[in-house]
C-alpha positions, 0 to 999 in steps of 0.5 A, a space after each residue: 499499499 502507497 503512503 498516499 493511499 494510507 493517508 486518505 484512508 486515515 483521513 476518512 477515518 479522522 471523523 467520529 462518525 466515519 470511525 463509528 461506521 467503519 468499526 461497526 461494519 468491521 464488527 458485522 463481518 462480511 455479511 455487512 449491514 443495511 445503510 438504514 440499520 447503520 444510520 439507526 444504530 448510530 442515530 445519524 440521519 440518512 443525509 448525513 450517512 450518505 456523505 460519510 459512506 461516500 467518503 469512506 467508499 472513496 478512501 477504499 475502506 467500505 464497499 457496497 452491494 444492492 440487494 432488492 431495495 437496500 444497499 448493504 455496506 461491508 468493510 473492505 478487510 483487504 484495505 484494512 489489513 493492508 493499511 495496518 500492515 503499512 503502519 506496523 
């Protein structure tokens, strides 16, 4: 992983709501969680969630998939592990 990618990922995580989203998705594992459930669990409005999901997605930290009417988000464990390896 390049240092610029790490900086982008750490920058995305340097905000309390985005850090909480990412930690929640890590705990959920590969199954992920629907966007609405994440918003409800963290008590964040849907408009704010969209902004935070976009930032985390652009940093490569999360991925999304459509399932019917719902969008599920999952942590990108490969990027997370690469970032941790770079830091250690």
